[in-house]
C-alpha positions in Angstrom: -21.9 -65.5 -17.8 -24.1 -62.4 -17.2 -27.5 -63.0 -15.9 -29.7 -60.9 -18.2 -33.2 -62.0 -16.6 -32.0 -60.6 -13.2 -29.7 -57.7 -14.0 -31.9 -54.6 -14.7 -28.8 -52.8 -16.4 -28.5 -55.4 -18.9 -32.1 -55.4 -19.7 -31.9 -51.4 -19.8 -28.8 -51.6 -22.2 -30.6 -53.7 -24.6 -33.8 -51.6 -24.6 -32.0 -48.3 -24.9 -29.7 -49.5 -27.8 -32.9 -50.5 -29.4 -34.4 -47.3 -29.0 -31.2 -45.6 -30.4 -31.2 -48.0 -33.4 -35.0 -47.5 -34.4 -35.8 -43.9 -33.2 -34.4 -40.5 -33.7 -31.5 -40.2 -31.5 -32.9 -37.3 -29.1 -36.3 -39.3 -28.7 -34.2 -42.6 -27.6 -32.2 -40.4 -25.0 -35.1 -38.3 -23.7 -36.5 -39.0 -20.3 -39.1 -37.2 -18.1 -37.1 -36.4 -15.0 -39.4 -35.8 -11.7 -38.0 -34.0 -8.6 -39.7 -32.3 -5.5 -39.1 -28.9 -4.0 -38.8 -28.3 0.0 -42.6 -28.3 0.2 -42.8 -32.0 -1.4 -44.5 -30.1 -4.5 -43.7 -32.1 -7.6 -42.1 -31.0 -10.6 -41.0 -32.6 -13.9 -39.4 -31.9 -17.3 -37.8 -33.8 -20.1 -33.9 -34.5 -20.0 -31.5 -36.0 -22.1 -29.8 -39.1 -20.8 -26.9 -39.7 -23.0 -24.7 -41.4 -20.4 -25.2 -44.1 -18.1 -23.6 -47.2 -16.3 -24.1 -49.4 -13.5 -23.3 -46.5 -11.0 -26.5 -44.6 -12.5 -28.0 -42.5 -15.2 -26.6 -39.0 -16.0 -27.9 -35.7 -17.2 -26.7 -32.1 -17.2 -27.9 -28.8 -16.4 -27.2 -25.6 -14.9 -26.5 -25.8 -11.1 -28.7 -22.7 -10.1 -31.8 -24.1 -12.4 -34.8 -25.1 -10.6 -34.2 -28.8 -11.0 -30.8 -28.4 -9.3 -32.4 -26.4 -6.4 -34.9 -28.9 -6.1 -32.1 -31.8 -6.0 -30.2 -30.0 -3.6 -33.1 -29.5 -1.3 -34.4 -33.4 -1.9 -31.7 -35.5 -3.5 -34.3 -38.0 -4.7 -35.8 -38.2 -8.3 -37.6 -40.3 -10.8 -36.7 -40.7 -14.5 -39.2 -42.4 -17.2 -38.5 -43.4 -20.6 -41.3 -43.8 -22.9 -40.7 -45.1 -26.4 -44.3 -45.2 -28.1 -43.2 -46.8 -31.2 -41.4 -49.9 -29.3 -44.3 -50.0 -27.0 -41.9 -50.0 -24.0 -41.3 -47.8 -20.9 -38.6 -47.7 -18.3 -39.3 -46.0 -14.7 -36.3 -45.2 -12.6 -36.3 -44.1 -9.0 -33.5 -43.4 -6.7 -30.9 -40.9 -4.9 -29.2 -38.1 -7.1 -25.7 -36.8 -6.6 -23.3 -34.5 -8.5 -20.9 -36.4 -11.0 -17.2 -35.8 -10.6 -16.0 -32.7 -12.4 -14.0 -34.5 -14.7 -16.9 -36.3 -16.3 -18.7 -32.8 -16.7 -15.6 -31.6 -18.4 -15.3 -34.4 -20.9 -18.9 -34.3 -21.7 -19.0 -30.4 -22.1 -16.1 -30.8 -24.4 -18.2 -33.1 -26.8 -21.0 -30.3 -27.4 -21.1 -28.1 -30.3 -19.5 -24.8 -29.9 -23.0 -22.7 -29.8 -24.5 -25.2 -27.0 -21.2 -24.6 -25.0 -22.0 -20.7 -25.3 -25.6 -21.2 -24.6 -24.4 -22.8 -21.3 -22.5 -19.3 -20.5 -25.4 -17.3 -21.6 -28.6 -18.8 -20.1 -29.4 -18.1 -16.4 -31.5 -21.0 -16.4 -35.0 -20.9 -14.8 -34.4 -17.0 -14.1 -36.9 -14.4 -15.4 -36.0 -13.0 -18.7 -36.9 -9.5 -19.6 -37.0 -10.1 -23.3 -35.6 -12.4 -26.0 -33.0 -9.7 -26.9 -31.4 -9.9 -23.5 -30.7 -13.4 -24.1 -29.2 -12.8 -27.6 -27.0 -10.0 -26.1 -25.6 -12.5 -23.6 -25.1 -14.9 -26.4 -23.2 -12.2 -28.4 -21.0 -11.3 -25.4 -19.6 -14.8 -24.8 -19.1 -15.3 -28.6 -17.2 -12.4 -28.4 -15.4 -13.1 -25.0 -14.2 -16.5 -26.2 -13.4 -15.7 -29.9 -11.9 -18.7 -31.3 -10.5 -20.0 -28.3 -11.7 -23.1 -26.4 -14.8 -22.7 -24.5 -14.4 -23.7 -20.8 -17.1 -25.3 -18.9 -18.9 -23.0 -16.5 -18.3 -23.8 -13.1 -22.1 -23.5 -12.5 -22.8 -26.2 -15.1 -22.5 -29.8 -14.8 -23.8 -33.3 -14.5 -26.1 -35.3 -11.9 -26.2 -38.9 -11.6 -29.4 -40.6 -10.6 -28.4 -43.7 -8.6 -31.3 -46.1 -8.8 -32.9 -47.9 -6.2 -36.1 -49.3 -8.3 -36.1 -49.9 -12.1 -39.5 -50.9 -13.8 -39.6 -52.3 -17.0 -43.2 -52.2 -19.0 -43.9 -53.8 -22.0 -47.4 -52.7 -23.9 -49.7 -56.1 -24.5 -53.1 -56.4 -26.1 -56.3 -55.6 -24.1 -54.1 -53.8 -21.3 -52.6 -56.6 -20.0 -49.2 -55.2 -19.9 -46.1 -56.8 -18.7 -44.3 -55.0 -15.6 -41.2 -56.3 -14.2 -39.9 -54.6 -11.0 -36.5 -54.5 -9.7 -35.5 -53.4 -6.1 -32.4 -52.9 -4.1 -32.2 -51.8 -0.4 -29.2 -49.7 -0.6 -27.1 -48.0 -3.6 -24.0 -50.0 -2.5 -25.5 -53.5 -3.5 -25.9 -55.0 -6.6 -28.3 -57.5 -5.3 -31.7 -57.0 -6.9 -35.2 -58.4 -6.0 -37.2 -59.0 -9.0 -41.0 -58.8 -8.8 -43.7 -59.1 -11.4 -46.7 -56.7 -11.2 -50.2 -56.6 -12.1 -50.5 -54.3 -15.2 
């Protein structure tokens, strides 16, 4: 029998599924991703976390983007899901690694065609002279691939955040919120230490 109270992944699954049922899909799967560069200067942006399991939480990007460069320099990151309507938040910290190419391939195949073209056309995070430049690149790749299957660019794929800490937060009256933190010493173990925190 699964130990729901002491397994953070079971709790995450319940909250995540509740969010997908009650909120707009993109709001449910959106999370703030925090990284740091080689100077330890922090950076944060929203990503979509549509895939996860007990190995970690997956998001996708261009491998030359700022977030990718920061991850390559410092392969640690944080995620924060905040569902205002549900009065719930989940904070996750851990190590980051690239996912296997087959996982990136399979996910890329599920994207709509224009999103696939966009992955080819965008030099993510690089300077853009004008919007016309981007539109020309989109037109180029639309023509290049025509009606054929759009392959995944080798410079685009997924990252997996493997958690070492997962904190669950529930809003309560008078700011006396509930906070439960799960910590483990190493990504190779499923033995989590559970702590209650002051709000």
